[in-house]
C-alpha positions in Angstrom: 28.3 -11.0 -12.9 30.6 -10.3 -9.9 32.1 -12.5 -7.3 29.1 -12.3 -4.9 26.1 -11.7 -7.0 24.9 -9.1 -9.5 27.2 -6.8 -11.3 25.3 -3.7 -10.0 25.6 -3.9 -6.2 23.3 -1.9 -4.0 25.1 1.0 -2.3 26.3 0.0 1.2 26.4 3.6 2.5 23.0 5.4 2.7 23.0 9.1 3.1 21.4 10.8 6.2 18.6 12.1 4.0 18.0 8.6 2.6 17.8 7.1 6.0 15.4 9.8 7.2 13.2 9.3 4.1 13.1 5.6 4.9 12.2 6.1 8.5 9.5 8.7 7.6 7.9 6.3 5.0 8.2 3.4 7.5 6.4 5.5 10.2 3.6 6.5 7.7 3.1 2.8 6.8 3.1 1.7 10.4 0.6 4.5 11.3 -1.6 3.2 8.5 -1.3 -0.3 9.9 -2.2 0.9 13.4 -5.2 2.8 12.0 -6.3 -0.4 10.2 -5.7 -2.5 13.4 -3.1 -4.7 11.7 -0.1 -5.9 13.7 1.9 -7.8 11.1 3.0 -5.9 8.0 1.8 -7.6 4.9 -1.5 -8.7 6.4 -3.3 -5.5 5.6 -4.5 -6.4 2.1 -5.1 -3.3 0.1 -5.7 -1.0 3.1 -2.2 0.6 3.1 -1.1 0.0 -0.5 0.2 3.6 -1.1 2.2 3.7 2.1 3.6 0.2 1.6 4.8 1.1 -1.9 6.5 4.3 -0.6 8.0 2.3 2.3 9.4 -0.4 0.1 10.9 2.1 -2.4 12.6 4.3 0.1 14.2 1.6 2.3 17.1 -0.6 1.2 16.3 -4.3 0.5 19.7 -5.4 1.8 22.7 -3.9 3.4 26.2 -5.3 3.9 26.0 -9.1 3.8 24.2 -12.1 5.1 25.4 -14.4 7.9 24.6 -18.2 7.8 23.9 -18.4 11.5 22.1 -16.2 13.9 24.4 -13.2 14.6 24.4 -11.0 17.7 21.8 -8.2 17.9 24.3 -5.5 16.8 24.5 -7.2 13.4 20.8 -7.6 12.7 20.7 -4.6 10.4 23.8 -5.8 8.5 22.5 -9.4 8.1 19.7 -8.8 5.8 16.7 -6.9 4.8 16.1 -3.5 6.4 12.4 -3.8 5.6 12.2 -7.3 7.1 14.0 -6.0 10.2 11.6 -3.2 10.7 8.6 -5.4 10.2 9.8 -8.1 12.6 10.7 -5.4 15.1 7.2 -4.1 15.0 5.7 -7.5 15.9 8.3 -8.1 18.6 7.7 -4.8 20.2 4.0 -5.5 20.5 4.7 -8.9 22.0 7.1 -7.4 24.5 4.3 -5.0 25.7 2.3 -8.0 26.9 5.2 -9.6 28.6 6.3 -6.4 30.4 2.7 -5.8 31.6 2.5 -9.3 32.9 5.9 -8.9 34.7 4.7 -5.6 36.2 1.5 -7.2 37.5 3.4 -10.1 39.0 6.0 -7.8 40.8 3.1 -5.7 42.1 1.3 -8.7 43.7 4.5 -9.9 45.5 
């Protein structure tokens, strides 16, 4: 066992092809979620099982390190799980659509 965890650390540098494979599998999984009318990843049951397995295999579980407090936005990818980041970002993007639409309607009525 090493200083900071397991003796076989996950690679910290991902190749361009590896990142592209991750993004492609993420997009396929999210498309399946959209087609199943599911917003939050993990709530789909067995609907997107094949896509979810490919997504979880191709994307890194963790990157550089974890921070004990909430870091600035530029460190979000470094602070933890890439999959968790993508999943949370999906939900936040959907929530932002409603807020932006509401702001647009309010500015139009002024």
